[in-house]
C-alpha positions as CSV (number, residue, x, y, z in Angstrom):
1,X,254.0,119.0,69.9
2,X,252.3,116.0,68.6
3,X,248.7,116.6,67.5
4,X,246.1,114.4,69.3
5,X,243.3,113.2,67.1
6,X,240.0,111.7,68.2
7,X,237.6,109.8,66.0
8,X,234.0,110.7,66.3
9,X,231.9,107.8,67.5
10,X,229.9,106.0,64.8
11,X,226.2,106.8,64.9
12,X,224.3,103.8,66.1
13,X,220.6,102.9,66.1
14,X,218.3,105.6,67.4
15,X,218.5,105.6,71.1
16,X,221.2,102.9,71.2
17,X,223.7,103.3,74.1
18,X,222.2,106.7,75.2
19,X,220.9,106.7,78.7
20,X,217.2,107.4,79.0
21,X,216.5,106.7,75.4
22,X,214.3,103.9,74.2
23,X,214.5,102.3,70.7
24,X,211.5,102.4,68.4
25,X,208.8,99.8,69.3
26,X,209.3,100.4,73.1
27,X,212.2,98.0,73.5
28,X,215.5,98.9,75.2
29,X,218.4,97.6,73.0
30,X,221.0,95.4,74.4
31,X,221.7,91.8,75.3
32,X,218.7,91.7,77.7
33,X,216.1,93.7,75.8
34,X,213.0,94.3,78.0
35,X,209.6,95.3,76.5
36,X,208.6,98.8,77.6
37,X,205.0,100.1,77.8
38,X,204.4,102.4,74.9
39,X,202.4,104.8,77.2
40,X,205.6,105.4,79.3
41,X,207.5,106.5,76.2
42,X,204.8,108.7,74.7
43,X,204.7,106.5,71.5
44,X,201.2,106.0,69.9
45,X,199.5,102.8,70.8
46,X,198.8,100.4,68.0
47,X,195.6,98.2,68.2
48,X,195.9,95.0,66.3
49,X,192.5,93.6,65.3
50,X,192.0,89.9,64.8
51,X,191.3,89.0,61.1
52,X,187.6,88.5,60.3
53,X,186.5,85.1,59.2
54,X,185.7,84.9,55.4
55,X,182.2,83.9,56.2
56,X,181.6,87.3,57.9
57,X,182.1,89.1,54.6
58,X,180.1,86.5,52.8
59,X,177.2,86.9,55.2
60,X,177.2,90.7,54.7
61,X,177.0,90.3,50.9
62,X,174.2,87.8,51.2
63,X,172.3,90.1,53.5
64,X,172.8,92.9,51.0
65,X,171.3,90.8,48.2
66,X,168.4,89.9,50.4
67,X,167.8,93.6,51.5
68,X,167.8,94.9,48.0
69,X,165.6,92.0,46.8
70,X,163.1,92.8,49.6
71,X,162.8,96.4,48.4
72,X,162.5,95.2,44.8
73,X,159.8,92.8,45.8
74,X,157.8,95.6,47.3
75,X,158.3,97.8,44.2
76,X,156.9,94.9,42.2
77,X,153.6,95.0,44.0
78,X,153.3,98.8,43.4
79,X,154.5,98.3,39.8
80,X,151.4,96.2,39.1
81,X,149.4,99.3,39.9
82,X,151.5,102.0,38.4
83,X,153.2,100.6,35.3
84,X,151.6,101.3,31.9
85,X,149.8,98.3,30.3
86,X,152.7,97.7,27.8
87,X,155.2,96.9,30.6
88,X,152.8,95.9,33.4
89,X,153.8,92.2,32.9
90,X,157.3,93.1,34.1
91,X,155.8,93.3,37.6
92,X,154.0,90.0,37.2
93,X,156.7,87.7,35.7
94,X,159.5,85.4,36.9
95,X,161.8,87.2,34.6
96,X,161.1,90.5,36.4
97,X,162.6,88.8,39.5
98,X,165.2,86.7,37.8
99,X,167.1,89.6,36.1
100,X,167.7,91.7,39.3
101,X,168.6,88.6,41.4
102,X,171.1,87.4,38.8
103,X,172.7,90.8,38.5
104,X,173.0,91.1,42.3
105,X,174.6,87.7,42.6
106,X,176.8,88.2,39.6
107,X,178.2,91.4,41.2
108,X,178.5,90.3,44.8
109,X,178.9,86.6,45.2
110,X,182.4,85.1,45.6
111,X,182.0,81.4,44.9
112,X,179.2,78.9,44.2
113,X,178.1,78.2,47.8
114,X,177.7,81.9,48.4
115,X,175.9,82.4,45.1
116,X,173.5,79.6,45.8
117,X,172.6,81.0,49.3
118,X,172.3,84.5,47.9
119,X,170.1,83.4,45.1
120,X,167.7,81.5,47.4
121,X,167.7,84.4,49.9
122,X,167.1,86.9,47.2
123,X,164.1,85.1,45.8
124,X,162.6,84.5,49.2
125,X,163.1,88.2,50.1
126,X,161.5,89.2,46.8
127,X,158.4,87.2,47.8
128,X,158.3,88.6,51.3
129,X,158.7,92.2,50.1
130,X,155.9,91.6,47.6
131,X,153.7,90.3,50.4
132,X,154.4,93.2,52.7
133,X,153.7,95.8,50.0
134,X,150.6,94.0,48.9
135,X,149.3,94.0,52.5
136,X,149.8,97.7,52.6
137,X,147.7,98.0,49.5
138,X,145.0,95.9,51.1
139,X,145.6,92.9,48.9
140,X,145.7,89.4,50.6
141,X,148.8,87.4,49.4
142,X,150.1,84.2,50.9
143,X,153.9,84.1,50.2
144,X,154.3,80.4,51.2
145,X,154.0,78.8,47.7
146,X,156.3,81.3,45.9
147,X,158.8,81.3,48.8
148,X,159.1,77.5,48.4
149,X,159.5,77.9,44.7
150,X,162.1,80.5,45.2
151,X,164.0,78.4,47.7
152,X,164.5,75.8,45.0
153,X,164.8,78.1,41.9
154,X,166.9,80.8,43.6
155,X,170.1,78.7,44.2
156,X,169.9,77.5,40.5
157,X,169.7,81.1,39.3
158,X,172.4,82.2,41.7
159,X,174.9,79.6,40.6
160,X,174.0,80.2,36.9
161,X,174.7,83.9,37.4
162,X,178.0,83.2,39.1
163,X,179.0,80.9,36.3
164,X,178.9,83.9,33.9
165,X,182.2,85.0,35.6
166,X,183.8,81.6,34.7
167,X,185.0,80.0,31.5
168,X,184.5,76.8,29.5
169,X,181.7,74.5,30.4
170,X,180.7,76.5,33.5
171,X,180.0,79.6,31.4
172,X,178.1,77.6,28.8
173,X,175.8,76.0,31.4
174,X,175.2,79.3,33.3
175,X,174.4,81.0,30.0
176,X,171.9,78.3,29.0
177,X,170.1,78.4,32.3
178,X,169.6,82.2,32.4
179,X,168.9,82.6,28.7
180,X,166.5,79.6,28.8
181,X,164.5,80.9,31.7
182,X,164.1,84.3,30.1
183,X,163.3,83.0,26.6
184,X,161.0,80.3,28.0
185,X,158.9,82.6,30.0
186,X,158.8,85.1,27.2
187,X,157.4,82.4,24.9
188,X,154.9,81.4,27.6
189,X,153.7,85.0,27.7
190,X,153.4,85.2,24.0
191,X,151.5,81.9,23.7
192,X,149.6,81.1,26.8
193,X,148.6,84.5,28.3
194,X,148.7,86.5,25.1
195,X,145.0,87.3,25.3
196,X,145.2,89.0,28.7
197,X,148.6,90.7,28.6
198,X,150.5,93.0,26.4
199,X,153.2,91.4,24.2
200,X,155.7,94.3,24.7
201,X,157.3,92.9,27.9
202,X,157.4,89.3,26.7
203,X,159.2,90.4,23.5
204,X,161.6,92.4,25.6
205,X,162.3,89.4,27.8
206,X,162.9,87.1,24.8
207,X,165.3,89.7,23.5
208,X,167.1,89.9,26.8
209,X,167.5,86.1,26.9
210,X,168.8,86.2,23.4
211,X,171.4,88.8,24.3
212,X,172.5,86.7,27.3
213,X,172.9,83.7,24.9
214,X,174.9,85.7,22.3
215,X,177.2,87.3,24.8
216,X,177.9,84.0,26.5
217,X,178.5,82.2,23.2
218,X,181.0,84.9,22.1
219,X,182.9,84.4,25.4
220,X,182.9,80.7,25.7
221,X,186.0,78.6,24.7
222,X,186.4,76.2,23.0
223,X,184.0,77.1,20.3
224,X,182.4,73.6,20.5
225,X,180.8,74.7,23.8
226,X,178.6,77.1,21.9
227,X,176.5,74.1,20.8
228,X,176.2,73.2,24.5
229,X,175.0,76.7,25.4
230,X,172.5,76.7,22.5
231,X,171.1,73.2,23.2
232,X,170.9,73.9,26.9
233,X,169.0,77.1,26.3
234,X,166.4,75.3,24.2
235,X,166.0,72.6,26.8
236,X,165.7,75.0,29.7
237,X,163.2,77.2,27.8
238,X,161.1,74.1,27.0
239,X,161.2,72.9,30.7
240,X,160.4,76.4,31.9
241,X,157.4,76.7,29.6
242,X,156.1,73.3,30.6
243,X,156.5,74.1,34.3
244,X,154.6,77.4,34.0
245,X,151.8,75.6,32.2
246,X,151.6,72.9,34.8
247,X,152.2,74.9,38.0
248,X,148.8,76.6,38.1
249,X,147.2,73.2,37.6
250,X,149.2,71.4,40.2
251,X,149.3,74.1,42.9
252,X,146.3,76.4,42.6
253,X,143.8,73.9,41.3
254,X,145.0,70.7,42.8
């Protein structure tokens, strides 16, 4: 008797050709595939969220910079009361606000427009925080003047801080701005207000500016840009010293 052999059917895709079965994704295979509701098959529903606009993330980072700066501004007012005399000038100097703002922008900003906005928002928030804390202490403080100054100076500091993440000329210019501001105010403190303040913080600020300059000079390429960073630092320091000498005359006595 001849032996009859039968070949086993080839395994197909899951659920293919089997009545009552649905292929993964809720679609019945075949020439006329029809979408099937996932709830009818017991498959988990998948929610697809629309991608967020890049400016949404940028706005969150800017708000974070402003929020932290607001708190630091309030701490500045209390620092004038609680810090020892050797470091009390920290709470009464532009460098005391420039350093944290630059660090926040350096860590969070993603591009020059965002850095400029974050820098301006940070300086304004510092002023407002200082004003609120001073009001709690019973000290009258009008933040208008320094908020306007911060609206102009903040974007410059923000862009300079972001430039530290770049190379070449951008790094050289960013280094010269930050180092020049710190060194310039430090020299101002040591020369103009030396009789009424301790020199400890001013020397610390000059040293911090020098560190920023040295680190930037070591990173910049080509080496010829080191001269740009050094020259720019001297110019910015001189301009900053002059501005701090003239600002009380123009604003508070004019």
